[in-house]
Structures are given as C-alpha cells and as structure tokens.
Phi, psi and omega in degrees: 000130180288165180298322180295317179296317179298321179295318179297318179297320179296318179295322179297317180293325176296320178295317179297317180296326182295324182270342168052233188297331181296316177296314180301314182295318182292315180295323177297318178297316179299316180291336181273000183299327180298315180288316181303318186293334184251312186298329183295324185259001179304317180295342183271354185303314178299318180292323177296318179302316180290315184294325183265005178053048181247198176225167185300324181298314179293322180291328177294335177293341175294333176279314179298316179299321179296315181297321179295312179298321181292320182291309184285327181298328180298326181295334177279314186289330182303301178298326178298318179294326178289333183270318189251006184090176187267320193293313182297311178300322178297318180298318178296319178299319180295323176299317177297320177299316179297315179297316179296321179293318177296321178298320176298318182297330183263000185291151179241004178209161178296323179299319178296317181296320179301314180298314180293328179294324177297314178298318178303318181292317179299322177288316183297323186290340176300314179295321182292309186290321184277338174294323175296319178294325178296322175299317179293329176296322187270333185225159180232157172056224183293334176295323176296318178298321179297316181292322177297319178299318179297316180296318180294324178298314178295318182298330183295347177295330184300308179292341175286316186266337185306303180298326179294313180295318178299320178296322179291324176297320179296330178294325186265335186209188182274175179297333180296330181298330179299318181287330174292327174297320177297323175301314179297318178298318178297317181296317179295320179294323178300316178300317180295321180296319181294342178266354179283152172286152172287125186267349181244097181294161185305320185292343181256007183275155178265109190269007177289153180305148184300320180299317178293322179295322178295326175295338178296345176301328180293328175289319183295318185287353175271355180274110186299321181295316178298315179297327178297311178298311182297320181293326178301316178287322183294315178297319178301313181297325177302317177293323180296317179290330173296322175298313181297317182283329188266328186292330176304317178288313185297312183287310189278312185276313187280316182258003172060039173284129177302139183307325182294335179272342176299317178300326178292316177299320179295318181295323179299320179295319178297319178298322175300319177298315181298315181296318180295323177294323177295320177296316180298315180299327182282326188261340193295324180286344179265317184262337181095144183294325182296315181296318180290325177297315180295319178295318180295317180290327176296315178296319181292325179294316178298314180298320181295320178293324176294319176302313181297317180295317180292322179294327180285318188262339186079007183298131177084354178061217182298314181297322180297338178263317187292323184292308177294331175296320177300317180296317181298311182295321180296330182297346174310322183295336179262349188253310192297305183299318182290326179289320179293312180298319179296319180295316183286335182294335180285334183223069185298331180277357173236033184302323179296313181295319179296316178300320179295316180297316178299313181296318180297320178294321180296308182287329175297322178295326177295319177299316182295312184291326176298319179293321180299321178298322178292321182290319187259010180303130181225015179085006179233169176286354188301315180303316177297313181298318180296317179296316179296321177300315178295321180294321178298316178294320179297319179297317179297314180301315182293323179296318177292325176298318183295315187275348178259350177281153177286141179302152177299147183295319184247141175274354181252000000 
C-alpha cells in the first residue's frame, strides 16, 4: 500500500469513527433490507392467499420474484455506485423500495404483488450492495472483515424478529399493514442515509460509462482469486437457501415437529450465525481473514457431509440432522464477511461492482438450489442433504482456490 493510499485509509477510518453508532446503525439497516422485506410478511402468506383468491404456488412466486430482482439488480447498482458515489444511488434505491412496498399494499391480485415485489427488490438491493462497498471505502483488509462481521451480527436480528413482528401486525391489522410498515421503514432509512457522509470521494470514483463498467464484470469473473472468494460465499449461500427451502418440509412433515417449534429451531440457527460473527469480529484482526475463511469452509464442509450422510441413512433421526445443520449454518459467520472483504480488497476502486457480483452470485445460488430441491423432491430429506453436501464441498474448494491463487496485478 502506498503512503498516499495508507493516508486515505486512515482518514476514512477517522471519518467512520467520528460518526460512530449512527453509521453502524444505518449500514446495518441497509444490509438487513433483504431480510426485512421478506421475513416480515411470511406469516401473512396464508391470509394473503385467501384474501386475493390465489393459491400457494402463486404466492410463493412473490418470494422467487423478489430473489430474482434482488440478484440481478445488484449488477446494476454496483457500477452506478462506483461512478456516482454511494449516497445518491442508495437514496434512489430506497425510493424504489418505498414505491414497491406501497404498490404491494395496494395490490388486488397475486400477479400485481409479484411485479411490485420485483421493483421492491431492485430498490432494496442498492442499499445492500453499496453498504458493503461503503464499509470497504471506510476500512481496509481484515479491519473491513471485522466491521462486516459486526454489521452482519446486528443485521441478523431482522430474521429473528421479522416473523414475530409480522405476526403481531396481523393480530392488530390486515396483511396490507405489513407493507405500509415497510414503507415507513424505508422512509426513515432514507432520512438516515441523507445524513450520512459520502464515503467515496470524487478522486476515487470510476468515471467510465456505466455500460462500459458493467462490461467490466467479464474482466472480474476471469480473476481466479476473486472467483475463489466470491465462490466460497456463493456455495455457502446455496446450502443456506436449501436449508430455508427444505427444513419446513423435513422438520414439520417428515419428522413431525410442531410448527410452533420450527420457529425455535430456525431462531437457534440465526443465533449460531450471530455468535460466529462475533467470534470472527474478535479474531480476524489477529488471525487474518484468510485463515478464518479456510477454517470456516473446512467446518462447513464436514458438517455438510454429515448432513448428507444423515439425510441418506436417517441415522440419528431429527437430532442427527439438526445438529450438523446448526454447525453448517453457523459457519456463515466465519465465511461471508471474510469472503466479501477478500474479494473487494483485490479491486478497491471497483468495490461497488465487486460487491454487486458477490451478491448476485450469492442470491443466484439460492435461486438455483431452491429449484433443485423442487425438481428432486422425493418425500425424504435426501435432496436437501445432497444439495447441502455439494455446497459445503464447493465452498471449501473455492476458499482454497482463493488463498492459493496469486493476487490480481492491479487493485483498480
């Protein structure tokens, strides 16, 4: 790192420290938009299906449509954020999120909600992808991984509280009120964003046209080191989404867990993620992100193979499946922040585009694995276990690929 770069990094960290908790709270909210947008209305899906005279299949498309919009939208916002700074694109994205949420609240059919959910996702992902880039603007190296772990720990509160809060809203009002609450959350977040400092000064921006910058994705995906870091997180996320899509059936239908206890099992896994992120935040500046990434992927691979074996054989019953699943999901805390920070460290002047590429791969893998579970469903836990087993091995392979590849020649 040159003396000028080191000085800029030091000034950025001083700026971050000056704004303190306000920056942390705002960035955590932005990173949590993906969970907030979906987890809050999950308890309302049956009531929405009935009120709109639809069926479960169409209502489930409101989630699939959101994931598609969220995955592809990141590829647009990344280069825009690198060219125009972070704050303005995030503000525009939040406005789209507010409009999409209001559209959902006013919808009269499942088809309308699917369309508005796509717009909602395209807006929400601006905050997610650019908040990660803002962390990279303010912090470097393992310190960036530490801050990402802290943000993810705070963000993990959303999937814990979202379904509970959504259920309470349903007690007091209709399902439409949930989307009006999202409108309010978006409006408050917009005010907070407008009060944030711009983290990407003019001199560090990428001034090439956005279309040309988007073509730069083809250059990025040829970087083996970058793909290693991104792939470690993407494969892990593929397994996580297989868990989300598969465990309701496996736990409730196959192992006859009462629905009220399913939420408890899900919450325990989220707590595992939070604890692992806290450990990562404490250790990463001492041990380094690469070492923790390798340890996390090794642990997740072992747990994933045990999941696959138990799902195939039935050994250990529910506990034999739930315990290694907990270990696999918890390993997120050692993998995600370090993989994102490692990927962005290679191209700091394209942090927005790299963050977008990483995010698109993560959510794209979730779409793929969710679809695979549907295609290979056979009434047993095996399809879920098999997919998670492959994802664990893929994450481990990519982590070793990342740390054994030579760094990219240029950081820009």
